[in-house]
C-alpha positions in Angstrom: -3.0 -21.7 -9.1 -2.7 -18.9 -5.7 -1.0 -20.2 -3.1 1.9 -19.3 -1.1 5.2 -21.7 0.1 8.9 -21.4 -1.0 10.8 -21.9 -3.9 14.0 -22.4 -5.7 15.2 -21.4 -9.2 18.0 -22.6 -10.6 19.3 -21.2 -13.9 23.2 -22.5 -15.0 25.1 -22.6 -11.8 23.2 -19.8 -9.9 20.3 -20.8 -7.6 18.2 -18.1 -5.9 16.2 -19.2 -2.8 13.0 -17.2 -2.2 9.6 -17.4 -0.8 6.8 -16.3 -2.6 2.7 -15.7 -2.6 0.7 -16.3 -5.9 -2.7 -15.0 -7.0 -4.4 -15.7 -10.6 -6.9 -13.4 -11.8 -9.6 -15.3 -14.4 -10.8 -12.1 -15.4 -7.5 -10.3 -16.8 -6.0 -13.8 -17.6 -2.9 -13.4 -15.4 -0.9 -15.0 -12.5 1.2 -12.7 -10.3 4.2 -14.4 -8.0 5.5 -11.8 -5.4 8.6 -13.2 -4.8 10.5 -12.4 -1.7 14.7 -12.7 -2.4 16.7 -12.7 1.3 19.1 -10.1 1.0 17.4 -8.4 -2.0 14.4 -8.1 -1.3 10.9 -8.4 -2.7 10.4 -8.6 -6.7 7.6 -9.5 -9.4 6.7 -12.1 -11.8 3.9 -11.5 -13.9 2.5 -14.4 -16.4 0.1 -13.3 -18.5 -2.2 -16.1 -20.2 -4.8 -15.0 -21.8 -2.9 -15.7 -25.7 -2.1 -19.2 -25.0 -4.1 -20.6 -27.2 -2.4 -18.6 -30.1 0.6 -16.4 -29.5 1.7 -18.0 -25.9 2.0 -16.5 -22.6 4.3 -13.4 -21.7 6.0 -13.1 -18.8 6.5 -9.6 -17.2 8.1 -7.8 -13.8 11.6 -7.6 -12.3 11.8 -11.2 -10.9 11.1 -11.8 -15.0 13.9 -9.9 -16.0 16.2 -11.1 -13.2 15.4 -14.8 -15.0 15.8 -13.2 -18.4 19.1 -11.4 -18.0 20.7 -14.2 -16.1 20.1 -16.6 -19.1 20.4 -14.2 -21.8 24.1 -13.1 -20.6 25.2 -16.8 -21.3 27.2 -18.3 -24.1 24.3 -20.7 -24.9 21.7 -18.2 -24.3 19.4 -19.6 -27.5 18.5 -22.8 -25.5 18.6 -21.0 -22.5 15.9 -18.4 -23.5 13.8 -21.2 -25.2 13.7 -23.2 -21.7 12.5 -19.6 -20.3 9.5 -19.5 -23.1 9.1 -23.1 -22.6 8.3 -22.5 -18.8 6.2 -19.2 -19.6 4.0 -21.3 -22.3 3.7 -24.5 -20.2 2.8 -22.7 -17.2 0.4 -20.6 -18.9 -1.2 -23.4 -20.5 -1.6 -25.6 -16.9 -3.5 -22.4 -15.5 -5.5 -22.1 -18.9 -6.4 -25.9 -18.4 -7.4 -25.5 -14.8 -9.8 -23.0 -15.9 -11.1 -24.4 -18.3 -11.5 -28.0 -16.6 -13.1 -26.4 -14.2 -16.4 -25.5 -16.5 -19.0 -27.5 -16.8 -18.7 -29.6 -19.9 -15.3 -28.9 -20.9 -14.0 -31.7 -23.3 -10.4 -30.2 -23.2 -8.3 -33.7 -21.7 -8.8 -37.1 -22.9 -7.2 -40.3 -21.0 -3.3 -38.9 -21.3 -3.0 -35.8 -23.0 -4.9 -32.3 -22.6 -5.2 -29.7 -25.5 -4.6 -26.1 -25.4 -5.2 -24.1 -28.9 -3.3 -26.5 -30.9 -1.1 -27.8 -28.7 -1.0 -31.0 -26.4 0.2 -31.6 -23.1 1.1 -35.3 -22.2 0.4 -36.3 -19.3 0.6 -39.2 -16.8 0.5 -40.2 -12.8 3.3 -42.5 -11.3 4.4 -42.9 -7.9 2.1 -40.0 -6.3 3.5 -37.8 -9.3 1.6 -36.0 -11.9 3.9 -35.4 -14.9 2.9 -33.0 -17.5 5.2 -32.8 -20.3 4.7 -29.9 -23.3 7.1 -30.1 -26.4 8.0 -26.5 -27.9 7.8 -26.1 -31.7 11.8 -27.7 -31.6 10.6 -31.1 -29.8 12.2 -30.2 -26.7 10.2 -30.9 -23.6 9.5 -29.2 -20.6 8.4 -31.5 -17.6 5.9 -30.0 -14.9 6.1 -32.6 -12.0 3.1 -32.3 -9.7 4.6 -34.1 -6.7 3.4 -35.1 -2.5 -0.2 -35.4 -4.2 -2.8 -35.4 -1.0 -6.6 -34.9 -1.5 -5.7 -30.8 -0.8 -3.6 -30.7 -4.3 0.3 -31.1 -4.6 3.0 -30.0 -2.2 5.5 -29.5 -4.6 6.1 -28.4 -8.5 9.3 -29.0 -10.1 9.8 -27.6 -13.8 12.8 -28.9 -15.9 13.8 -29.5 -19.4 14.2 -33.1 -20.2 16.6 -33.0 -22.3 19.0 -30.5 -21.2 22.1 -30.4 -22.9 24.3 -27.8 -21.3 24.5 -29.7 -18.2 22.5 -31.6 -15.9 19.4 -29.0 -14.0 21.1 -25.6 -15.9 17.3 -24.7 -15.7 15.1 -25.9 -12.8 12.1 -24.2 -11.0 10.8 -25.6 -7.7 7.9 -24.4 -5.6 7.0 -25.8 -2.2 3.4 -25.3 -1.7 2.2 -24.1 2.1 -1.0 -23.2 0.4 -2.4 -24.0 -2.9 -5.7 -23.1 -4.2 
């Protein structure tokens, strides 16, 4: 999941627009996204996905800290931080799947679900969208919506919870790919 493009993250009532470059390292089991925010400068988000089968993914970097701080300081911080954890774990599991599916003989996925450790990710394709749904331990679902599918891959990834209690779209990440590998 290396690439570049533009993105938008909506947290509660705040929206941040950015451009990004990302790279994934199979050896280090980390995905890094360098983010350039107009008038703020460059920040880094690192997603360590090596333990997604057991303990989950870990977010680090100043962009991750910016997101965490925005969510933590809100009255509904418990639900908000749950969204961030589901985002990190789901993205880590998708990167893990991408790596394991490239191995010959991988039996990670079936007709409508993929297994990472003890967790099932449900997937479906409808109207040029690949949906991957990940339920957390409380049953709340984070959707990873890969859209505008082409032979070179998707042009857009939208990540959002299906059940958003605070308000519609209180947590949403969108990545628009100029290049995706």
